[in-house]
N, C-alpha and C positions, 0 to 999 in steps of 0.2 A: 358543106364540108364538115366531116365529123372528126374531132380530135380525140385521140385515145391516149390516156395517161397510165403509166405503169402504176399498179396498186401500191407498190412499195414506196414510190416517190410521193404518191398521194398521201400515204400514212405519215411519212416524214414531214411533209409540208404542213399537215394539220397539227402535228405535234409541235412544230415550231410556232405556229399561230397561237396555240394554247399557251405555250411557254411565254411568248412575248406579251400576251394579254394579262397574265397572272401578275399581281403586284409583288415583284421580287423583293423590293425594298422592305415591304411590310413583313414578309417572311423572315428576312434576315434580321430585322429589328426584334421580332418575337423570339427568334432563336437566341440572339445575343442577350436579351433580357432574361430568358430562361437560364442560360449558362451563368450569367452574373448572379442570379438569385441562388443557384445551386452552389456557386463558389462561396458566396457569403455564408450559407448554411454550413458548408464544409469547414470554412475558416473558424466559424463560431464553435463547432464541435472540437476542433483542434485546440482552440484557446482554452476551452473548459477542461480538456484532457490535460493540457500542460499545467493548469492550476492544481489539479488533483493528482498529477503524476509526480510524486515526491522524489523519484529517482531521476528525473530529467535534469538537464544542466541548469535550468531555470532555478531549481531549488538547491542543487549540490554546490552551486557557486556561493551560496550563503555560508558554507562551512569555512570559507576563507582559508583555503589551502594555498601555500606559497606557489608562485608561478613555476619554479623549477621542479615541481613535483608532478608526476604523471599518474593518472589513475590506472592501476594494474589489476584491480580486483573489485568485483561488485557482486554480492551474493543475491541481489534482487529481492530482498525482503523489506525494503524501506517502506513501500506502499502499505504492505500488510501490517507492519508495526504501527504506522500512523493511524490506519483504520481501526486497529485493535485499541489504541489509545482512545479514539473517539467513541467506539462502541462500548468498551469496558467502562470508561469514565461516565458515559451517558447512562448506562444501565445502573451503575453504582449510585449516580446522582438521583435517578428516578426512585430507586429503592430507599435512599436516604430521605427524600421528600415524602414518600409514602409512609415511612416510619414516623416521621414528624407529624404528619397529618393524623395518623391513628393515635399517636400519643396525646396530641392535643384533644382529640375527640374523647379519648378515655378519661382524661383529667377533667373534662367539662361535664360529661354525662355518666361516667362510671360504667357499671355493669350493663346499663341499658344500651350503651353504645356497642358493647361487645356482642350482645344478642342481635342488634340491628345489622352489624356486619355479617354475622353468621346467616341471618335470614336473606340478605342480599346475594350471597353466594350459594344459596340453597343447601346449606349445611346444617347438620344437627349438632353443631359445635357448641358445647356448653362447658364452662369452666367453673370449677369449685372456687377458684380464686382468680378474679379478673386481672390481677397483677401479672399473671403468667403471659398475657398478651404483650405486655411491655417487653418482657425478657425474650419473647419469641422474635420480636422485631429487632431487638438489639443483637441477638445471636445471628439472625439471618443476615443483617446488614454487615456485621463484623466479619462473618465467614466469607461473604462475597467480596468484600474489600481485601481481605487477606489473600484469597485466591488470585485476585486481580494483581495485587502487588508482587506476589511470589512469581507468578508466570512472567510478568513484565520485567521484574528484576533479573530473572534468569537470562532473558534475551539481552537486556541492557548491559549486564556485566560480562557476558561470555561470548557474544556473537558480534564480531566486527562486520559492519555493513559494507564498508569500502576500505580499500588500501591504496596508498599512493607511494611511489618510489622516486627518489631523486638520484639521477646519475652523477650529480655533482657532489652531494653530501653523503651518498652511499648509505642511505637509511630509509626506513619505511615509516609512514604515518598511518595508524589504524584508527578508523572513525567508527565510534560506537554511538548508539542512540542514547540521548540523555533522558532524564526523568521527566521531562516535559516534551511535548510533541515537536517543538521547533528547536530544541537544544541538542547539540552534538558534542560528544566527548572525543578529543583527539589524543592518542597515545603514540609516542615515538618508540621505534623498535629498530635495533641494529641487526644486520644479517647474521644469522646463526643463533639468535636468541630464542627462536621458536623451535621446539622439538616435536617431532611427530610421534605420538604414543597411541595412535589409533589402532583399533582392532579390526582386522580384515573381515572377520565373521562375528559381529557383535551379537549379544543375546537378542532374542526376538522382541522383547519389551524395552530394549535400550538401543534403538537403531542409531542414535546420535553418537554412540561410542566410535563409530567409523570415522567421525570427523574430529575426534578429540586431539588437541595439541596442548603443549605446555609453553607458556611464555613467562620466564622468571618464576617458576613454580605456581603459576596461575593457569587454570584451565580455560582454554578458549576453543571455539569450534570453527574450523575452517574447511571449506570444500575446495580441493585442488582443481576441480573441474571449472571453477568460475574465475580462474586467473586469465588475464589477457594472453599470456604465453606461459608455458610450463617453466620457462627459464626463471621467471620471477618467484615461483614457488620454491625452486631449488635454491635461489639466492636467499630467500627468507629463512629457510630451514638450514642453511649452511652447507648444502650439498654442492654448491658451485661457488667458487671464490670470486670476489670482485676486486 
């Protein structure tokens, strides 16, 4: 007697046999191990990001704002300012160390050191008076440090990074960057004390004029696009009574 089997049923039965003989537990364990490793890597990257993200709640909580204040404004420049601190301070420090190194070399070897430096950079640099090298480094280091301080001071004094508003006390707290990377300066402000003096079409070379405001005769720069709700900007400038 000859038994005939449907080809489709034969295919399905063979597939079931293959499936039953494959080590399913081993596959599941390998998949779970792969997912756990990927999750650890992802969590590691998120942790590193939280450390270097100075706008995250992890760092903003260090400002010690009272609990009845709500964050209503964040310009999003905090990370850039901290990185500017690190880059600018590092560059200034390297230049200062380089100047000290050259000055020590000059005082030890005199004109011979000047010519050695010139030959190392493939330059035909010759000085009638080697003392000029000292003033060159003094001037370069001083200029770099001044540019660093002026640009940093402009941001520190005139650009609030965050604002908080209290529905209970009816006032704002403006948070500025301090003169050190981890320091913040907090200024209290009543509604209506900020006046909008911005220019809708500022000069091409002064685009920041579009953000200019006055707070007690002091210039500050605020972007009304970065408020949590337009209502808070209207309250700050006195357009809306509270």
